[in-house]
Structures are given as C-alpha cells and as structure tokens.
Short mmCIF file of the C-alpha atoms (twelve columns), coordinates in Angstrom:
data_MODEL
# 
_entry.id   MODEL 
# 
loop_
_atom_site.group_PDB 
_atom_site.id 
_atom_site.type_symbol 
_atom_site.label_atom_id 
_atom_site.label_alt_id 
_atom_site.label_comp_id 
_atom_site.label_asym_id 
_atom_site.label_seq_id 
_atom_site.Cartn_x 
_atom_site.Cartn_y 
_atom_site.Cartn_z 
_atom_site.pdbx_PDB_model_num 
ATOM 1   C CA . MET A 1   -4.822  36.865 25.710  1 
ATOM 2   C CA . THR A 2   -3.327  39.368 28.135  1 
ATOM 3   C CA . ASP A 3   -3.651  41.950 25.378  1 
ATOM 4   C CA . LEU A 4   -7.421  41.491 25.027  1 
ATOM 5   C CA . LEU A 5   -8.559  43.909 27.717  1 
ATOM 6   C CA . HIS A 6   -5.830  46.321 26.738  1 
ATOM 7   C CA . LEU A 7   -7.068  46.381 23.139  1 
ATOM 8   C CA . LEU A 8   -10.795 46.143 23.909  1 
ATOM 9   C CA . PRO A 9   -11.420 47.322 27.477  1 
ATOM 10  C CA . ASP A 10  -15.219 47.092 27.060  1 
ATOM 11  C CA . PHE A 11  -15.188 43.496 25.830  1 
ATOM 12  C CA . HIS A 12  -17.415 41.211 27.908  1 
ATOM 13  C CA . LEU A 13  -15.160 38.301 28.937  1 
ATOM 14  C CA . GLN A 14  -17.554 36.336 31.142  1 
ATOM 15  C CA . PRO A 15  -18.967 34.018 28.426  1 
ATOM 16  C CA . TYR A 16  -15.409 33.073 27.401  1 
ATOM 17  C CA . SER A 17  -13.713 32.879 30.804  1 
ATOM 18  C CA . HIS A 18  -13.340 29.084 30.512  1 
ATOM 19  C CA . LEU A 19  -11.235 29.523 27.336  1 
ATOM 20  C CA . LEU A 20  -8.863  32.211 28.525  1 
ATOM 21  C CA . PRO A 21  -6.474  30.077 30.632  1 
ATOM 22  C CA . SER A 22  -5.910  27.650 27.746  1 
ATOM 23  C CA . LEU A 23  -5.479  30.454 25.212  1 
ATOM 24  C CA . GLU A 24  -3.079  32.236 27.556  1 
ATOM 25  C CA . LYS A 25  -1.047  29.061 28.119  1 
ATOM 26  C CA . ALA A 26  -0.775  28.543 24.340  1 
ATOM 27  C CA . LEU A 27  0.338   32.191 23.917  1 
ATOM 28  C CA . VAL A 28  -2.622  32.992 21.661  1 
ATOM 29  C CA . THR A 29  -3.052  36.735 21.151  1 
ATOM 30  C CA . THR A 30  -6.088  38.701 20.094  1 
ATOM 31  C CA . ALA A 31  -4.488  39.153 16.674  1 
ATOM 32  C CA . ASP A 32  -4.071  35.369 16.411  1 
ATOM 33  C CA . LEU A 33  -7.795  34.885 17.043  1 
ATOM 34  C CA . LEU A 34  -8.662  37.368 14.324  1 
ATOM 35  C CA . GLU A 35  -6.065  36.370 11.737  1 
ATOM 36  C CA . LEU A 36  -5.411  32.651 12.070  1 
ATOM 37  C CA . ASP A 37  -7.724  29.816 11.090  1 
ATOM 38  C CA . GLY A 38  -9.969  28.847 13.989  1 
ATOM 39  C CA . SER A 39  -9.061  25.172 13.730  1 
ATOM 40  C CA . TYR A 40  -5.368  26.002 14.131  1 
ATOM 41  C CA . VAL A 41  -6.034  28.129 17.223  1 
ATOM 42  C CA . ALA A 42  -8.340  25.478 18.706  1 
ATOM 43  C CA . LYS A 43  -5.765  22.740 18.160  1 
ATOM 44  C CA . ARG A 44  -2.920  24.898 19.496  1 
ATOM 45  C CA . ALA A 45  -4.826  25.820 22.677  1 
ATOM 46  C CA . GLN A 46  -6.661  22.472 22.942  1 
ATOM 47  C CA . VAL A 47  -10.101 24.096 23.164  1 
ATOM 48  C CA . PRO A 48  -13.313 23.433 21.192  1 
ATOM 49  C CA . LEU A 49  -13.353 24.911 17.700  1 
ATOM 50  C CA . ALA A 50  -16.929 26.181 18.085  1 
ATOM 51  C CA . GLU A 51  -15.920 28.164 21.174  1 
ATOM 52  C CA . VAL A 52  -12.939 29.707 19.382  1 
ATOM 53  C CA . ARG A 53  -15.213 30.752 16.515  1 
ATOM 54  C CA . LYS A 54  -17.733 32.291 18.930  1 
ATOM 55  C CA . LEU A 55  -14.967 34.260 20.627  1 
ATOM 56  C CA . ALA A 56  -13.518 35.432 17.305  1 
ATOM 57  C CA . ASP A 57  -16.987 36.483 16.089  1 
ATOM 58  C CA . ALA A 58  -17.600 38.400 19.315  1 
ATOM 59  C CA . LEU A 59  -14.238 40.146 18.946  1 
ATOM 60  C CA . LEU A 60  -15.051 41.164 15.381  1 
ATOM 61  C CA . GLU A 61  -18.470 42.444 16.395  1 
ATOM 62  C CA . THR A 62  -16.926 44.507 19.199  1 
ATOM 63  C CA . LEU A 63  -14.303 45.914 16.835  1 
ATOM 64  C CA . HIS A 64  -16.926 46.790 14.231  1 
ATOM 65  C CA . SER A 65  -19.152 48.535 16.750  1 
ATOM 66  C CA . GLY A 66  -16.116 50.464 17.995  1 
ATOM 67  C CA . LEU A 67  -15.519 51.705 14.468  1 
ATOM 68  C CA . GLY A 68  -19.059 53.009 14.250  1 
ATOM 69  C CA . PHE A 69  -20.779 50.583 11.925  1 
ATOM 70  C CA . GLY A 70  -23.148 47.729 12.524  1 
ATOM 71  C CA . SER A 71  -23.435 44.387 10.846  1 
ATOM 72  C CA . ASN A 72  -25.701 45.593 7.998   1 
ATOM 73  C CA . GLU A 73  -24.508 49.139 7.455   1 
ATOM 74  C CA . HIS A 74  -21.675 48.268 5.062   1 
ATOM 75  C CA . ALA A 75  -22.702 44.904 3.666   1 
ATOM 76  C CA . VAL A 76  -21.301 43.472 0.466   1 
ATOM 77  C CA . ASP A 77  -23.837 42.856 -2.289  1 
ATOM 78  C CA . ASN A 78  -24.048 39.694 -4.401  1 
ATOM 79  C CA . LYS A 79  -21.854 41.177 -7.124  1 
ATOM 80  C CA . GLY A 80  -18.946 41.685 -4.711  1 
ATOM 81  C CA . GLY A 81  -19.431 45.442 -4.616  1 
ATOM 82  C CA . LEU A 82  -20.197 47.594 -1.645  1 
ATOM 83  C CA . GLU A 83  -23.765 48.704 -1.048  1 
ATOM 84  C CA . GLY A 84  -24.188 52.466 -1.019  1 
ATOM 85  C CA . ALA A 85  -20.715 53.005 -2.466  1 
ATOM 86  C CA . ASP A 86  -21.945 56.070 -4.354  1 
ATOM 87  C CA . THR A 87  -22.797 57.763 -1.047  1 
ATOM 88  C CA . TRP A 88  -19.579 56.890 0.756   1 
ATOM 89  C CA . GLN A 89  -16.871 59.429 1.357   1 
ATOM 90  C CA . CYS A 90  -13.534 58.357 -0.023  1 
ATOM 91  C CA . VAL A 91  -9.936  59.446 0.299   1 
ATOM 92  C CA . SER A 92  -8.303  59.988 -3.085  1 
ATOM 93  C CA . THR A 93  -5.061  58.233 -3.941  1 
ATOM 94  C CA . LEU A 94  -4.151  61.158 -6.223  1 
ATOM 95  C CA . ASP A 95  -3.892  58.678 -9.095  1 
ATOM 96  C CA . ASP A 96  -6.840  58.862 -11.505 1 
ATOM 97  C CA . ARG A 97  -6.627  55.233 -12.665 1 
ATOM 98  C CA . LEU A 98  -6.322  53.855 -9.143  1 
ATOM 99  C CA . ASP A 99  -9.184  56.069 -7.915  1 
ATOM 100 C CA . ALA A 100 -11.327 54.819 -10.797 1 
ATOM 101 C CA . ALA A 101 -10.518 51.203 -9.908  1 
ATOM 102 C CA . LEU A 102 -11.435 51.908 -6.277  1 
ATOM 103 C CA . ALA A 103 -14.682 53.729 -7.192  1 
ATOM 104 C CA . GLY A 104 -13.334 57.076 -5.998  1 
ATOM 105 C CA . GLY A 105 -10.568 56.120 -3.588  1 
ATOM 106 C CA . PHE A 106 -10.265 54.366 -0.268  1 
ATOM 107 C CA . PRO A 107 -13.522 54.380 1.749   1 
ATOM 108 C CA . LEU A 108 -13.366 56.143 5.106   1 
ATOM 109 C CA . ARG A 109 -13.485 54.056 8.301   1 
ATOM 110 C CA . TYR A 110 -11.951 51.008 6.615   1 
ATOM 111 C CA . LEU A 111 -8.520  49.493 6.861   1 
ATOM 112 C CA . SER A 112 -7.014  49.083 3.393   1 
ATOM 113 C CA . GLU A 113 -3.857  47.275 2.432   1 
ATOM 114 C CA . VAL A 114 -2.125  47.711 -0.905  1 
ATOM 115 C CA . THR A 115 0.506   45.221 -2.009  1 
ATOM 116 C CA . GLY A 116 2.376   44.624 -5.191  1 
ATOM 117 C CA . GLU A 117 5.741   44.357 -6.832  1 
# 
C-alpha cells in the first residue's frame, strides 16, 4: 500500500488506517485492491472482507472523480449500452466495421482494452 499516496495523493486514508499495516505486510498494492477479488485480498491480508470492499469502493470513487465523471454521469442502461452514447465524443479506430461495432469508436475519458488472436 506504499503506492497508494503516490498514485492518489488526495485520497483520505484516515477511515482505513487500521487496514493499512495488514495490507502492507501482505504486500497488497493499490492495483491488487482494484483488480483482485475482495475475498482473496481479505484472506491474504487477514482483514475483514467488508472493510476491503469499502476501501476498494472508495479508491474507485476517487479514481472516477479524478477522471472528471461522477457516479451517474456515464451509467450503463438496462440493455448493456451506454446512456448518452450519441452525444459522446469518440476516437475513431480508422476501421469502419470496428467503429460501427463500437458506436463510433472508443469513448473519450475511458480506458479501453482490445484483445484477440
């Protein structure tokens, strides 16, 4: 967790100060909290699962606010599509079929990962 304040210097640590020594001892990084299953992290660091989830949620909220969008601004609708997608600015992939599949390209201010053979 030594990377936490380096990655998010404005993150409020006080509510989670009781978790940090155990997470540090178990070599849990900020990326681990965001990527790994909470039950795995809780078991590895021997801390309560609910507290790990609260910390991970707070980290995500801080990251989202740092990217300039709130919890409701870019919500996913019930059909799995993105609300307001017709008003979003997109970056073209320069491939017409892929742009069509992505509803115009990759949306700005989002991390996108493309994998395949």
